[in-house]
ROMI-912060 format. One line per 5 residues: their letters; for each residue x, y, z of N, C-alpha, C. Coordinates in nm, 4 decimals. Layout:
N
a> X Y Z X Y Z X Y Z | ...;
***
This chain:
69
mtvpd> 1.3262 -0.4948 3.7856 1.2458 -0.5590 3.7164 1.1851 -0.6482 3.6057 | 1.0792 -0.7031 3.5821 1.0786 -0.8198 3.4662 1.0728 -0.7520 3.3731 | 1.0319 -0.8346 3.2283 1.0235 -0.7880 3.1383 0.8749 -0.8464 3.0872 | 0.8114 -0.8150 3.0452 0.6798 -0.8708 3.0122 0.7092 -0.9582 2.8546 | 0.6218 -1.0790 2.8351 0.6175 -1.0824 2.7728 0.4885 -1.0829 2.6557;
vigeg> 0.5120 -0.9661 2.5551 0.4358 -0.9250 2.4798 0.4052 -0.9360 2.3614 | 0.4862 -1.0434 2.2760 0.5544 -1.0996 2.1402 0.3614 -1.1913 2.1261 | 0.2921 -1.1049 1.9695 0.1504 -1.1810 1.9814 0.0703 -1.0936 2.0326 | 0.0695 -1.0115 2.1044 0.0091 -0.9025 2.1609 -0.0124 -0.7267 2.0319 | -0.1450 -0.6861 2.0888 -0.2030 -0.5427 1.9690 -0.0938 -0.4462 2.0383;
lisgt> -0.0778 -0.3773 1.9503 0.0265 -0.3053 1.9999 0.0134 -0.2184 2.1275 | -0.1618 -0.1512 2.1067 -0.1307 -0.0872 2.2199 -0.1984 -0.1462 2.3519 | -0.1992 -0.2696 2.3616 -0.2037 -0.3663 2.5222 -0.0590 -0.4013 2.5565 | 0.0240 -0.4196 2.4783 0.1143 -0.4731 2.4607 0.2220 -0.3505 2.5377 | 0.2267 -0.2343 2.4323 0.2720 -0.0880 2.5265 0.1993 -0.0834 2.6798;
elled> 0.0740 -0.1190 2.6568 0.0420 -0.0537 2.8139 0.1074 -0.1433 2.9330 | 0.1342 -0.2929 2.8653 0.1908 -0.4050 2.9482 0.3607 -0.3559 3.0071 | 0.3880 -0.2720 2.8875 0.5268 -0.2656 2.9186 0.5701 -0.1598 2.9782 | 0.5000 -0.0257 2.9811 0.4714 0.1150 3.0497 0.3938 0.0661 3.2309 | 0.3418 -0.0321 3.2076 0.3013 -0.0515 3.3690 0.3823 -0.1070 3.4009;
aglev> 0.5147 -0.1660 3.3815 0.6070 -0.2258 3.4086 0.7012 -0.1685 3.4613 | 0.6993 -0.0099 3.4197 0.8152 0.0937 3.4324 0.8953 0.1186 3.3402 | 0.8473 0.0417 3.1947 0.9627 0.0407 3.1079 0.9393 0.1282 2.9739 | 1.0438 0.2048 2.9378 0.9655 0.2599 2.7820 0.9558 0.1954 2.6833 | 0.8844 0.2081 2.5913 0.8514 0.1851 2.4516 0.8787 0.2235 2.2978;
dtvyi> 0.9221 0.1855 2.2223 0.9788 0.2262 2.0881 0.9504 0.1051 1.9884 | 0.9010 0.1724 1.8596 0.8084 0.0590 1.7939 0.9515 0.0915 1.6256 | 0.9064 -0.0329 1.5754 0.9914 0.0124 1.4583 0.8673 -0.1157 1.4013 | 0.8297 -0.0731 1.2171 0.7192 -0.1227 1.1747 0.7970 -0.1922 1.0885 | 0.7046 -0.3546 1.0147 0.7954 -0.4386 0.8934 0.6933 -0.4443 0.8361;
asaep> 0.7066 -0.4762 0.6785 0.6095 -0.5318 0.6653 0.5990 -0.7173 0.6819 | 0.4786 -0.7700 0.7120 0.4348 -0.8652 0.7641 0.2951 -0.9422 0.7179 | 0.2603 -1.0695 0.6837 0.1644 -1.1308 0.6599 0.0300 -1.1155 0.7802 | 0.1103 -1.0812 0.9017 0.0059 -1.0987 1.0578 -0.0178 -0.9719 1.0302 | -0.1276 -0.9386 1.0895 -0.2654 -0.8635 1.1465 -0.1791 -0.7366 1.1584;
snail> -0.1891 -0.6070 1.0842 -0.1478 -0.4825 1.1673 -0.1739 -0.4521 1.2625 | -0.0382 -0.4221 1.3528 -0.0113 -0.3793 1.4779 0.0114 -0.5095 1.5875 | 0.0177 -0.5843 1.5068 0.0605 -0.7164 1.6074 0.2029 -0.7316 1.6314 | 0.2295 -0.7092 1.7603 0.4129 -0.7445 1.8264 0.4038 -0.8842 1.7494 | 0.5840 -0.8687 1.6813 0.6144 -0.9741 1.6299 0.7434 -1.0116 1.7083;
dqsia> 0.7754 -0.8809 1.7625 0.9168 -0.9190 1.8297 0.9125 -0.7720 1.9210 | 1.0509 -0.8618 2.0341 1.0816 -0.7369 2.1392 1.2498 -0.7392 2.1852 | 1.3066 -0.6175 2.1621 1.4492 -0.6476 2.1669 1.4751 -0.7010 2.2840 | 1.3887 -0.6963 2.4373 1.4881 -0.7612 2.5531 1.3890 -0.9068 2.5762 | 1.4154 -1.0066 2.5820 1.3595 -1.1329 2.6083 1.2557 -1.0991 2.7190;
pnqqv> 1.1602 -1.1757 2.6864 1.0455 -1.2070 2.8146 1.0951 -1.2326 2.9336 | 1.0589 -1.2205 3.0569 1.0886 -1.2359 3.1651 1.2306 -1.2037 3.2076 | 1.3384 -1.1655 3.1422 1.4572 -1.0446 3.1597 1.4547 -0.9623 3.2746 | 1.5233 -0.9901 3.3689 1.5506 -0.8556 3.4623 1.6364 -0.7289 3.4161 | 1.5533 -0.6068 3.4784 1.6228 -0.5085 3.3789 1.5887 -0.3694 3.4948;
apstl> 1.6669 -0.2711 3.4739 1.6539 -0.1602 3.5340 1.5183 -0.0931 3.4727 | 1.4506 -0.0072 3.5537 1.3253 0.0705 3.5174 1.4007 0.1756 3.4388 | 1.3017 0.1913 3.3478 1.2808 0.3047 3.2374 1.3870 0.2543 3.1373 | 1.4041 0.0833 3.1319 1.4908 0.0666 3.0453 1.3958 0.0210 2.8589 | 1.4632 0.1004 2.7429 1.3852 0.1262 2.6466 1.4046 -0.0418 2.5651;
vlltv> 1.2422 -0.1136 2.5299 1.2356 -0.2104 2.4984 1.1746 -0.1748 2.3626 | 1.2232 -0.2103 2.2630 1.1816 -0.1654 2.0883 1.0964 -0.2599 2.1007 | 1.0128 -0.2759 2.0024 0.8774 -0.3578 1.9305 0.8966 -0.3438 1.8308 | 0.8897 -0.4563 1.7681 0.8572 -0.4552 1.6354 0.7546 -0.5204 1.6028 | 0.6753 -0.4335 1.4928 0.4985 -0.4006 1.4596 0.4997 -0.4646 1.3425;
sdglp> 0.4401 -0.5554 1.3353 0.3675 -0.5696 1.1706 0.2710 -0.4301 1.1238 | 0.2881 -0.3947 0.9972 0.2304 -0.3094 0.8922 0.0967 -0.3606 0.8401 | 0.1100 -0.5310 0.8424 0.0091 -0.5914 0.7835 0.0306 -0.5810 0.6517 | 0.0904 -0.5597 0.5561 0.1315 -0.5308 0.4446 0.2186 -0.6267 0.3912 | 0.2201 -0.7307 0.3402 0.3699 -0.8711 0.3415 0.4323 -0.7810 0.2295;
ayld> 0.5558 -0.7986 0.2351 0.6803 -0.7483 0.1451 0.6918 -0.8399 -0.0125 | 0.7309 -0.7723 -0.1094 0.6957 -0.8146 -0.2316 0.8556 -0.8316 -0.2764 | 0.8800 -0.8956 -0.3839 1.0590 -0.8620 -0.4103 1.0364 -0.9122 -0.5564 | 1.0620 -0.8313 -0.6319 1.0430 -0.8012 -0.7711 1.1510 -0.9074 -0.8380;
***
């Protein structure tokens, strides 16, 4: 099966696209200036061929920029 491109999607719609394609989804949140719940990256590149139930890890914005002291 082909991995959909969900980068730039919202978490709910991106998760639905991946699950509808027969894939498993997990998320990790990071500080980002992007809107909360925006998908920033996916662990398997779009359009790659994978086995059913393959896990795709989504990197998602928590909407809070990281500040360094």
